[in-house]
VOPAGU-2260 file (C-alpha; in pm, 1 decimal, decimal comma):
REM VOPAGU-2260
SITE   aa  ch    i         X         Y         Z
SITE  MET   A    0      -6,5     -17,1      17,6
SITE  SER   A    1     151,6     344,4     -96,2
SITE  ASN   A    2      92,0     605,1     157,0
SITE  GLU   A    3     111,4     876,5     -97,4
SITE  LEU   A    4    -218,9     745,9    -321,8
SITE  ILE   A    5    -408,1     760,6      62,1
SITE  LEU   A    6    -567,8    1094,4     127,3
SITE  LEU   A    7    -730,9    1142,5     404,9
SITE  ASN   A    8   -1064,2    1375,5     452,2
SITE  SER   A    9   -1046,2    1680,4     693,0
SITE  ALA   A   10   -1239,2    1519,7     950,3
SITE  GLU   A   11   -1007,9    1227,8     996,3
SITE  PHE   A   12    -709,0    1411,3     986,3
SITE  LYS   A   13    -819,0    1661,7    1228,5
SITE  ARG   A   14    -907,4    1306,7    1469,0
SITE  ILE   A   15    -556,7    1234,9    1413,6
SITE  ALA   A   16    -397,7    1537,2    1488,0
SITE  LYS   A   17    -584,8    1558,5    1820,4
SITE  GLN   A   18    -337,6    1284,4    1862,7
SITE  CYS   A   19     -23,0    1509,6    1778,6
SITE  SER   A   20     -24,3    1676,7    2064,0
SITE  ARG   A   21     361,1    1743,1    2059,3
SITE  TRP   A   22     410,7    1818,0    1707,4
SITE  LYS   A   23     406,5    2213,2    1599,3
SITE  GLN   A   24     147,2    2392,8    1418,4
SITE  ARG   A   25     410,9    2417,2    1089,0
SITE  SER   A   26     428,1    2051,8    1098,0
SITE  LEU   A   27      54,9    1959,5    1143,3
SITE  ASP   A   28       6,2    2232,1     845,2
SITE  ALA   A   29     256,6    2054,4     648,5
SITE  ALA   A   30      94,3    1688,9     729,8
SITE  LYS   A   31    -238,3    1846,4     654,4
SITE  ALA   A   32     -62,6    1970,0     277,8
SITE  LEU   A   33      51,4    1605,0     208,7
SITE  VAL   A   34    -249,1    1391,6     313,5
SITE  VAL   A   35    -554,9    1587,6     295,8
SITE  ASP   A   36    -465,4    1814,1      -3,4
SITE  GLY   A   37    -221,7    1565,6    -160,6
SITE  LYS   A   38      27,1    1798,7    -245,7
SITE  GLY   A   39     372,2    1654,2    -319,3
SITE  VAL   A   40     687,8    1627,8     -76,8
SITE  GLY   A   41     850,9    1866,3    -267,1
SITE  GLU   A   42     592,6    2149,3    -317,5
SITE  VAL   A   43     559,2    2117,6      87,1
SITE  ALA   A   44     874,3    2093,0     173,2
SITE  GLU   A   45     925,2    2435,4      -6,3
SITE  THR   A   46     591,8    2579,7      76,9
SITE  PHE   A   47     691,4    2512,0     473,0
SITE  LYS   A   48    1089,0    2618,5     427,6
SITE  MET   A   49    1192,2    2218,3     515,0
SITE  THR   A   50    1385,4    1984,0     334,0
SITE  LYS   A   51    1258,6    1728,4     128,1
SITE  GLN   A   52    1346,6    1490,9     373,7
SITE  GLN   A   53    1171,2    1660,6     654,8
SITE  ALA   A   54     877,3    1681,0     487,8
SITE  ASP   A   55     869,5    1316,7     390,3
SITE  THR   A   56     921,0    1215,2     761,3
SITE  ILE   A   57     614,2    1396,8     867,3
SITE  ARG   A   58     427,1    1207,6     607,7
SITE  VAL   A   59     548,5     870,1     721,6
SITE  ARG   A   60     519,8     967,9    1074,1
SITE  PHE   A   61     125,8    1063,0    1036,2
SITE  TYR   A   62      59,6     766,3     840,4
SITE  ALA   A   63     193,3     603,4    1134,1
SITE  LYS   A   64     -62,3     753,8    1333,5
SITE  VAL   A   65    -358,1     708,0    1107,5
SITE  GLU   A   66    -274,8     308,2    1089,1
SITE  ALA   A   67    -232,2     292,8    1439,3
SITE  ALA   A   68    -558,1     462,4    1534,1
SITE  ARG   A   69    -748,8     255,5    1230,9
SITE  VAL   A   70    -619,5     -58,3    1392,7
SITE  ALA   A   71    -754,6      75,8    1761,4
SITE  ASP   A   72   -1068,4     163,5    1602,2
SITE  PHE   A   73   -1067,5    -192,4    1443,3
SITE  LEU   A   74    -974,8    -334,4    1739,4
SITE  SER   A   75   -1232,9    -174,3    1984,5
SITE  ARG   A   76   -1514,8    -287,5    1733,8
SITE  ASN   A   77   -1385,3    -651,0    1694,7
SITE  PRO   A   78   -1222,0    -753,0    2054,9
SITE  ALA   A   79    -972,4   -1017,6    2048,3
SITE  GLU   A   80   -1068,4   -1329,6    2219,1
SITE  ILE   A   81    -747,5   -1428,2    2419,4
SITE  ALA   A   82    -760,4   -1724,0    2605,7
SITE  THR   A   83    -685,7   -1743,7    2957,2
SITE  VAL   A   84    -463,1   -1990,0    3106,8
SITE  GLY   A   85    -761,0   -2196,0    3223,3
SITE  ALA   A   86    -853,5   -2235,5    2853,7
SITE  LEU   A   87    -479,9   -2388,3    2765,4
SITE  ARG   A   88    -583,1   -2706,9    2921,5
SITE  PRO   A   89    -645,1   -2917,5    2660,3
SITE  PHE   A   90    -330,3   -2821,2    2464,0
SITE  ARG   A   91    -141,0   -2900,5    2804,3
SITE  GLY   A   92      32,7   -3229,9    2647,5
SITE  ALA   A   93     161,3   -3043,7    2332,3
SITE  ILE   A   94     225,5   -2714,8    2509,4
SITE  PHE   A   95     505,7   -2890,3    2773,5
SITE  THR   A   96     641,3   -3134,4    2519,2
SITE  LEU   A   97     693,8   -2792,5    2292,4
SITE  SER   A   98     844,9   -2600,2    2600,9
SITE  GLU   A   99    1069,2   -2943,5    2681,6
SITE  GLN   A  100    1200,0   -2977,5    2381,2
SITE  GLY   A  101    1317,3   -2607,2    2425,3
SITE  ALA   A  102    1032,5   -2396,1    2218,6
SITE  SER   A  103     987,7   -2053,7    2362,2
SITE  PRO   A  104     638,0   -1905,5    2461,9
SITE  ASP   A  105     630,5   -1720,1    2161,2
SITE  GLN   A  106     676,0   -2041,9    1933,2
SITE  ILE   A  107     392,0   -2200,8    2182,8
SITE  VAL   A  108     178,3   -1934,3    2078,4
SITE  ALA   A  109     223,8   -1961,5    1708,1
SITE  TYR   A  110     170,0   -2357,1    1750,8
SITE  LEU   A  111    -155,8   -2303,8    1919,7
SITE  ALA   A  112    -279,7   -2010,7    1666,7
SITE  GLU   A  113    -252,5   -2308,6    1387,7
SITE  ARG   A  114    -485,6   -2464,4    1635,3
SITE  ASP   A  115    -764,7   -2177,4    1625,4
SITE  MET   A  116    -620,4   -2091,4    1984,8
SITE  SER   A  117    -573,7   -1704,1    1999,9
SITE  THR   A  118    -346,2   -1631,6    2343,9
SITE  ASN   A  119      -6,5   -1428,7    2412,0
SITE  ALA   A  120     357,5   -1544,2    2561,8
SITE  GLU   A  121     253,0   -1390,6    2909,6
SITE  ILE   A  122     -49,6   -1623,7    2926,2
SITE  VAL   A  123     186,4   -1919,9    2790,3
SITE  SER   A  124     445,0   -1826,3    3070,6
SITE  GLU   A  125     191,9   -1823,8    3339,9
SITE  PHE   A  126      48,4   -2173,9    3219,5
SITE  LEU   A  127     375,2   -2341,5    3207,7
SITE  LYS   A  128     488,5   -2204,0    3563,4
SITE  GLY   A  129     132,6   -2249,6    3736,4
SITE  ASP   A  130     106,7   -2591,9    3602,9
SITE  GLN   A  131     459,9   -2688,1    3714,9
SITE  ALA   A  132     359,9   -2604,8    4096,1
């Protein structure tokens, strides 16, 4: 996906810009020119008396905030169901076999994901510690 082709509307820009409280107004104005008005990096750099590299960095960083906000919005609408320690019991044998063979918690999480079990490394570690007690 090419960031140059994705233009935002003013409302979406304002929503994301609120998250840029530490940005100078000049940087926000440059970002708006790039991502709402569709102006080129060179034109924005000249208009705002900055280098092309600075303008491009502003564009890249603003789009990173856009993507983070889109991910957060998605997750708020579709919360992930993370398995708790107790939900891992049916996989106890496989989890301990993998652990004994040196698999990391992240590798065990990947194994469980292949079996439609969504969890994270912290929960797997907790399961391993709790079940050994």
